[in-house]
C-alpha positions in Angstrom: 25.7 18.0 -2.4 27.3 16.8 0.8 27.0 13.2 2.1 24.6 14.3 4.8 22.4 16.1 2.4 22.3 13.1 0.1 21.1 10.9 2.9 18.2 13.2 3.5 17.1 13.6 -0.1 13.8 12.3 -1.3 15.2 9.3 -2.9 17.5 8.6 0.0 14.5 8.1 2.3 12.6 6.3 -0.4 15.5 3.9 -1.0 15.6 2.9 2.7 11.9 2.4 2.8 11.9 0.5 -0.5 14.5 -2.0 0.7 12.5 -2.7 3.8 9.2 -3.0 1.9 10.7 -5.4 -0.6 11.9 -7.6 2.2 8.5 -7.3 3.9 6.8 -8.3 0.7 9.0 -11.3 0.2 8.2 -12.4 3.8 4.5 -11.6 3.3 4.5 -13.7 0.1 5.9 -16.6 2.1 3.1 -16.1 4.6 0.1 -15.3 2.5 0.6 -17.6 -0.5 0.7 -20.8 1.4 -2.0 -19.4 3.7 -4.3 -19.0 0.8 -3.8 -22.6 -0.1 -4.0 -23.8 3.6 -7.2 -21.9 4.5 -9.2 -22.4 1.3 -12.6 -20.7 1.7 -11.4 -19.6 5.1 -9.3 -17.0 3.4 -12.5 -15.2 2.5 -13.2 -14.9 6.3 -9.6 -13.7 6.7 -10.1 -11.0 4.1 -13.5 -9.9 5.5 -11.9 -9.4 8.9 -9.1 -7.3 7.4 -11.6 -5.1 5.5 -13.2 -4.0 8.8 -9.8 -3.8 10.4 -8.5 -1.5 7.7 -11.4 0.9 8.1 -10.8 1.3 11.8 -7.1 1.3 11.3 -7.3 4.1 8.8 -9.7 6.1 11.0 -7.4 5.8 14.0 -3.9 6.0 12.4 -3.8 6.9 8.7 -3.1 10.6 9.2 -0.7 10.3 12.1 2.6 9.6 10.4 1.9 12.2 7.7 0.7 14.9 9.9 3.4 14.4 12.5 6.2 14.1 9.9 5.0 17.3 8.3 4.8 19.2 11.6 8.1 17.8 13.0 10.0 18.4 9.7 8.8 22.1 9.8 9.8 22.5 13.4 13.2 20.9 12.8 13.8 23.2 9.8 13.3 26.1 12.2 15.5 24.6 14.9 12.6 24.3 17.4 13.5 21.2 19.4 11.0 21.9 22.3 8.2 22.1 19.7 9.3 18.8 18.2 9.0 17.0 21.5 5.6 18.5 22.4 4.2 17.7 19.0 5.1 14.0 19.5 3.7 13.8 23.1 0.4 15.5 22.4 -0.3 13.6 19.1 0.8 10.2 20.3 -1.3 10.3 23.5 -4.4 11.5 21.7 -4.2 8.9 18.9 -3.3 6.0 21.3 -6.6 6.8 23.2 -8.5 6.9 19.9 -6.9 3.6 18.8 -8.1 2.0 22.0 -11.7 3.1 21.3 -11.5 1.6 17.8 -10.1 -1.7 19.1 -13.0 -2.0 21.6 -15.5 -1.2 18.9 -14.1 -4.0 16.7 -14.0 -6.6 19.5 -17.5 -6.0 20.8 -19.1 -5.2 17.4 -17.6 -8.2 15.6 -20.9 -10.0 15.0 -22.5 -6.9 13.7 -19.6 -6.1 11.4 -19.5 -9.7 10.1 -23.3 -9.4 9.3 -22.6 -6.2 7.4 -20.0 -8.0 5.3 -22.6 -10.7 4.5 -20.3 -13.3 6.0 -21.1 -14.3 9.6 -18.3 -16.8 9.7 -15.7 -13.9 9.8 -16.7 -12.7 13.3 -14.2 -14.8 15.2 -11.3 -13.4 13.0 -12.5 -9.9 13.7 -12.3 -10.4 17.5 -8.8 -11.8 17.3 -7.7 -8.9 15.2 -9.2 -6.2 17.3 -6.2 -5.5 19.6 -4.0 -4.8 16.5 -5.8 -1.4 16.0 -4.4 -0.2 19.3 -0.9 -1.5 18.7 -0.8 0.0 15.2 -1.8 3.4 16.7 1.3 3.4 18.7 3.4 2.2 15.8 2.0 5.1 13.6 3.0 7.7 16.2 6.6 6.4 16.5 7.0 6.1 12.8 5.7 9.6 12.2 8.3 10.9 14.7 11.2 9.1 12.9 10.0 10.1 9.4 9.7 13.7 10.5 13.5 13.5 11.2 14.0 12.0 7.7 15.0 8.7 9.4 13.3 5.9 7.5 15.3 3.0 8.9 13.2 2.4 12.1 10.0 2.2 10.0 11.6 -0.4 7.7 13.0 -2.5 10.5 9.6 -2.5 12.3 7.9 -3.6 9.1 10.3 -6.5 8.8 9.7 -7.5 12.4 5.9 -7.4 11.7 6.3 -9.6 8.7 8.5 -12.2 10.4 6.3 -12.6 13.5 3.2 -12.8 11.2 4.9 -15.5 9.2 6.2 -17.6 12.1 3.2 -17.3 14.5 0.3 -16.9 12.0 1.3 -19.6 9.5 2.3 -22.1 12.3 -1.0 -21.6 14.1 -3.1 -21.9 10.9 -1.2 -25.1 9.9 -1.7 -26.6 13.4 -5.4 -25.8 13.5 -6.0 -27.4 10.1 -3.9 -30.4 11.1 -6.0 -31.1 14.2 -9.2 -30.8 12.2 -10.5 -27.4 13.1 -12.8 -25.7 10.5 -11.5 -23.1 8.1 -13.0 -20.1 10.0 -11.1 -21.1 13.2 -7.9 -21.7 11.2 -8.3 -18.2 9.7 -8.6 -16.7 13.2 -5.4 -18.6 14.1 -3.6 -17.0 11.2 -4.8 -13.6 12.4 -3.3 -14.2 15.9 0.0 -13.9 14.1 -1.0 -10.4 13.0 -1.8 -9.2 16.5 1.4 -10.6 17.9 3.5 -9.1 15.1 2.0 -5.6 15.7 2.9 -5.8 19.4 6.5 -6.9 18.6 6.9 -4.1 16.1 5.5 -1.6 18.6 8.0 -2.7 21.3 10.9 -2.3 18.8 9.8 1.2 17.8 9.5 2.2 21.5 13.0 1.0 22.2 14.3 2.9 19.1 12.5 6.0 20.1 14.0 5.9 23.7 17.5 5.2 22.3 17.3 8.0 19.8 16.0 10.5 22.3 19.0 9.8 24.5 21.4 10.7 21.7 19.7 13.9 20.7 21.1 17.3 21.6 19.4 19.1 24.5 16.3 21.1 23.7 16.7 24.8 23.2 14.6 27.7 24.5 12.1 28.0 21.7 8.5 28.8 22.6 6.1 26.0 22.1 2.5 25.9 21.1 -0.2 25.1 23.5 -1.6 21.5 23.6 -4.8 22.8 22.1 -3.1 24.4 19.2 -0.8 21.4 18.5 -3.8 19.1 18.5 -5.9 21.5 16.3 -3.1 21.7 13.7 -2.4 18.0 13.8 -6.1 17.2 13.4 -6.4 19.7 10.6 -3.7 17.9 8.7 -4.6 14.3 9.8 -8.4 14.4 9.3 -8.3 15.1 5.5 -5.5 12.6 5.0 -7.5 10.1 7.2 -10.6 10.6 5.1 -8.7 10.1 1.9 -7.1 6.9 3.2 -10.3 5.7 4.8 -12.2 6.3 1.6 -10.3 3.5 -0.1 -10.9 1.1 2.9 -14.5 2.0 3.2 -15.1 1.6 -0.5 -13.3 -1.7 -0.5 -15.4 -3.0 2.4 -18.7 -1.8 0.9 -17.7 -3.4 -2.4 -16.8 -6.6 -0.7 -20.1 -6.7 1.2 -22.0 -5.8 -2.0 -20.3 -8.5 -4.1 -20.9 -11.2 -1.6 -24.4 -10.1 -1.0 -25.2 -10.0 -4.8 -23.7 -13.4 -5.3 -26.1 -14.7 -2.6 -29.2 -12.6 -3.2 -29.2 -11.8 -6.9 -27.7 -15.0 -8.2 -29.1 -17.3 -5.5 -25.8 -18.8 -4.3 -25.3 -20.4 -0.9 -23.0 -18.7 1.7 -20.4 -21.4 1.1 -20.5 -21.0 -2.7 -20.3 -17.2 -2.4 -17.3 -17.6 -0.1 -15.7 -20.0 -2.5 -16.1 -17.5 -5.4 -15.0 -14.6 -3.4 -12.0 -16.7 -2.3 -10.9 -16.7 -6.0 -11.0 -12.9 -6.0 -9.4 -12.2 -2.7 -6.7 -14.8 -3.2 -5.1 -13.1 -6.2 -5.2 -9.7 -4.5 -1.9 -10.8 -2.7 -0.1 -10.3 -6.0 -2.2 -7.3 -7.1 -1.3 -5.4 -4.0 2.5 -5.7 -4.3 3.1 -2.8 -6.7 0.9 -0.4 -4.6 2.8 -1.4 -1.4 6.0 -0.3 -3.1 4.5 3.2 -3.4 4.7 3.6 0.3 8.4 4.3 -0.1 7.6 7.2 -2.4 4.5 8.6 -0.6 6.2 8.5 2.9 9.2 10.5 1.6 7.6 13.0 -0.8 5.6 14.9 1.8 8.4 15.9 4.1 10.8 16.5 1.2 8.4 18.8 -0.6 7.5 20.5 2.7 11.1 21.3 3.3 11.6 22.5 -0.2 8.7 24.9 0.1 10.0 26.0 3.6 13.2 27.0 1.9 11.4 28.6 -1.1 12.9 26.2 -3.6 9.9 25.7 -5.8 11.9 24.4 -8.8 13.4 21.7 -6.6 10.0 20.8 -5.3 8.7 20.4 -8.9 11.7 18.2 -9.7 10.9 15.9 -6.7 7.3 15.6 -7.9 8.4 14.7 -11.5 10.9 12.2 -10.2 8.3 10.7 -7.8 5.8 10.2 -10.6 8.4 8.8 -13.0 9.7 6.3 -10.4 6.1 5.2 -9.7 5.5 4.6 -13.4 8.8 2.7 -13.8 7.5 0.3 -11.0 3.8 0.3 -11.7 3.6 0.0 -15.5 5.7 -3.2 -15.9 4.1 -4.8 -12.8 0.6 -4.1 -14.1 1.4 -5.3 -17.7 3.1 -8.4 -16.3 -0.1 -9.3 -14.5 -2.2 -8.5 -17.6 -0.4 -10.9 -19.9 0.6 -13.6 -17.4 -2.3 -13.6 -15.0 -3.3 -17.3 -15.5 0.2 -18.7 -15.4 1.0 -16.8 -12.2 -2.1 -18.2 -10.5 -1.3 -21.8 -11.7 2.2 -21.5 -10.2 1.4 -19.7 -6.9 -2.1 -20.8 -6.0 -2.9 -24.5 -6.8 -6.1 -24.4 -4.8 -7.5 -21.5 -6.9 -9.4 -22.2 -10.1 -7.0 -20.8 -12.7 -9.7 -20.2 -15.3 -11.5 -17.9 -12.8 -8.6 -16.4 -10.8 -6.3 -15.9 -13.8 -8.6 -13.5 -15.7 -9.3 -11.7 -12.4 -5.6 -11.1 -11.8 -5.2 -9.9 -15.4 -8.0 -7.3 -14.9 -6.6 -6.3 -11.5 -3.2 -5.8 -13.2 -4.7 -2.8 -15.1 -6.2 -1.5 -11.9 -2.9 -1.7 -10.0 -1.3 0.8 -12.4 -4.1 3.4 -11.7 -3.8 2.7 -7.9 0.0 3.3 -7.8 -0.2 6.6 -9.7 -3.2 7.7 -7.7 -1.3 7.1 -4.4 1.7 9.2 -5.4 -0.6 12.0 -6.8 -2.4 12.1 -3.4 0.9 12.5 -1.5 2.0 15.3 -3.9 -1.3 17.1 -3.4 -1.1 16.7 0.4 2.5 18.0 0.3 1.2 21.2 -1.4 -1.5 21.6 1.2 -4.3 20.3 -1.0 -6.1 18.0 1.4 -9.8 17.9 0.4 -9.7 17.4 -3.4 -8.1 13.9 -3.2 -11.1 12.9 -1.0 -13.5 14.1 -3.7 -11.8 12.3 -6.5 -11.6 9.1 -4.4 -15.3 9.3 -3.7 -16.2 9.9 -7.3 -14.2 6.9 -8.5 -15.5 4.8 -5.6 -19.1 5.6 -6.1 -18.8 4.7 -9.8 -17.1 1.4 -8.9 -19.7 0.4 -6.3 -22.7 1.3 -8.6 -21.0 -0.6 -11.5 -20.5 -3.7 -9.3 -24.0 -3.6 -7.9 -25.5 -4.0 -11.4 -22.8 -6.0 -13.2 -22.1 -8.7 -10.5 -25.8 -9.6 -10.6 -25.5 -10.6 -14.3 -25.0 -14.4 -14.3 -22.5 -14.5 -17.1 -20.3 -11.9 -15.4 -20.8 -12.5 -11.7 -17.5 -12.2 -9.8 -15.6 -10.7 -12.8 -17.7 -7.5 -12.4 -15.7 -6.6 -9.3 -12.2 -6.3 -10.9 -13.7 -4.6 -14.0 -15.4 -2.1 -11.6 -12.0 -1.6 -9.9 -10.3 -0.7 -13.2 -13.0 1.8 -14.0 -13.2 3.4 -10.6 -9.5 3.7 -10.0 -9.0 4.8 -13.5 -11.3 7.7 -13.1 -9.7 8.7 -9.8 -6.2 8.5 -11.2 -7.1 10.7 -14.2 -8.7 13.3 -12.0 -5.7 13.3 -9.6 -3.3 13.7 -12.5 -5.3 16.7 -13.7 -5.2 18.3 -10.3 -1.4 17.8 -9.9 -0.8 19.3 -13.4 -2.9 22.4 -12.5 -1.7 22.9 -9.0 2.1 22.1 -8.9 4.1 25.0 -10.4 6.6 23.8 -13.0 5.3 20.2 -13.0 6.9 18.3 -15.9 4.7 17.2 -18.8 3.1 13.8 -18.5 4.2 12.5 -21.9 7.8 13.2 -20.7 7.1 11.3 -17.4 5.1 8.3 -18.6 5.8 8.0 -22.3 9.1 6.0 -22.2 8.1 3.7 -19.2 4.8 2.9 -21.0 6.5 2.1 -24.3 9.1 -0.1 -22.5 6.3 -1.9 -20.5 4.2 -2.6 -23.6 7.2 -4.1 -25.5 8.2 -6.0 -22.4 4.7 -7.4 -22.1 4.7 -8.5 -25.7 8.0 -10.3 -25.2 6.8 -12.0 -22.0 3.6 -13.2 -23.7 5.4 -14.5 -26.8 8.1 -16.4 -24.8 5.6 -18.0 -22.4 3.4 -19.1 -25.3 6.2 -20.6 -27.3 7.9 -22.4 -24.4 4.7 -23.7 -23.0 3.7 -25.1 -26.4 7.0 -26.9 -26.6 7.4 -28.4 -23.1 4.0 -27.9 -21.5 5.6 -26.9 -18.1 4.0 -23.8 -16.7 6.7 -23.1 -14.1 9.6 -23.2 -16.5 7.7 -21.3 -19.2 6.7 -18.6 -16.7 10.2 -18.2 -15.2 11.8 -17.9 -18.7 9.1 -15.4 -19.7 9.7 -13.2 -16.6 13.5 -13.4 -17.1 13.3 -12.3 -20.7 10.8 -9.6 -19.7 13.2 -8.2 -17.1 16.1 -8.1 -19.5 14.0 -6.4 -22.2 12.5 -3.9 -19.8 15.8 -2.9 -18.3 17.5 -2.7 -21.7 14.7 -0.5 -23.0 14.9 1.8 -19.9 18.6 2.3 -20.6 18.2 2.5 -24.4 15.4 5.0 -24.3 17.3 7.1 -21.7 14.3 7.0 -19.4 16.3 8.1 -16.3 17.9 11.6 -16.7 20.9 13.1 -14.9 18.5 15.2 -12.9 16.6 12.1 -11.6 19.9 10.4 -10.7 21.2 13.5 -8.9 18.5 13.0 -6.2 19.4 9.3 -5.6 22.0 8.0 -3.2 25.1 7.1 -5.3 23.3 8.6 -8.3 26.5 9.8 -9.9 28.0 6.2 -9.8 24.7 4.8 -11.3 24.9 7.4 -14.0 28.4 6.5 -14.9 27.6 2.8 -14.9 24.6 3.4 -17.3 26.5 6.1 -19.2 23.9 8.7 -18.5 25.2 12.2 -19.1 
């Protein structure tokens, strides 16, 4: 495999995105973790605003990068440069217009949306966040163009720009507003100003990169291009099912959030402030819970164009190999992360979130740790199915799991002894059902898909043993010195060593997996994998 080919492999693109996402998550942690402690109950308003934002964002942008990257990668494989350019123009203009409509809806409908979330105090945050929908529509179009050319670097750089502006502007404003005595809802809106500014900064960067890249591209050929109507029809046929799949998660999350806050107030008789405080415990730990799922973006963004090209070249065995490696990589990340949250939930909360109640937020994080495993595998399965042209079934599985989750939460959160804990339990059940259904579909649909015992068995064993080691070390050290931070750091260090050692000892990564990675041959020699 040539150097150029290696750079365009599935794991080559995934590695570039992964590095960017890791940096973004580090910056986001520096932003969100102190923000949770600064805003207090205001963080519940912040979360409510983002729930509505995510629905409108998914509706206006979720399918764009995937649909565009798929269409552009196909046109590139056929050498149709004119087609590539027109696909971008038509898709970008349409979705920018649609994003503008969604932004206006969020701004003028903020009071109504806040009422639907059973938290009227979140309206101001929604208005401040509204312009971001339009900015992200443009971002999605430019990212889809770059990813369709197997160029993941601009997406990573723009994400880092977003995170930095969010940190600098948002955190500074929140701290300033709290310092001058503004209420928590106003401070939350100040933090969200950083989000809107960050999206605009990232959009300007992506526009500059697009302009620079276009200047360096070879001149267009003489290929025949589709009509605007046909391009838009094909793009929508790909984007709408993907949008529905992605929106399903955001809609279910928003419905669940509204339902939980409503049940706390209506069924259990809590005041709005008490319900916000309890929901604050739940939303606060989601910063940690969402980290493993965010790392799946590197895999899902790369697997669709990679599998598309493999099918275009009639290399079905190679496509199946990519699917197996994608699922294995997801499990190597998701399983230890989820197990770590399960066994160390309370110590993590005590260290990172001093304003949260560890006896409440800790068990919530442990429950969400199990859910995070299902979410990660589900996301990769959805991308695999989409790459194989299966666009509607992931929507159905998502709806099945989501409906079960919402029904469960409606009844269980209303039980006084369970209350807020019903929501993370419902998440485990709902996402678990969806994940199992998606895995079944992938096994039946993907020709030559490796067996799941072969994919998940060794990472699961390594994660369980790692979790046992982490639990034992933390318990022992904390009993001796009663210092949570030291005990947690030591436990995590031992866990990392144990997990890495087991991955190597159990020969979890094969030569075929490493062949798809940049510098995979050198990694194989270092780990003595033959």
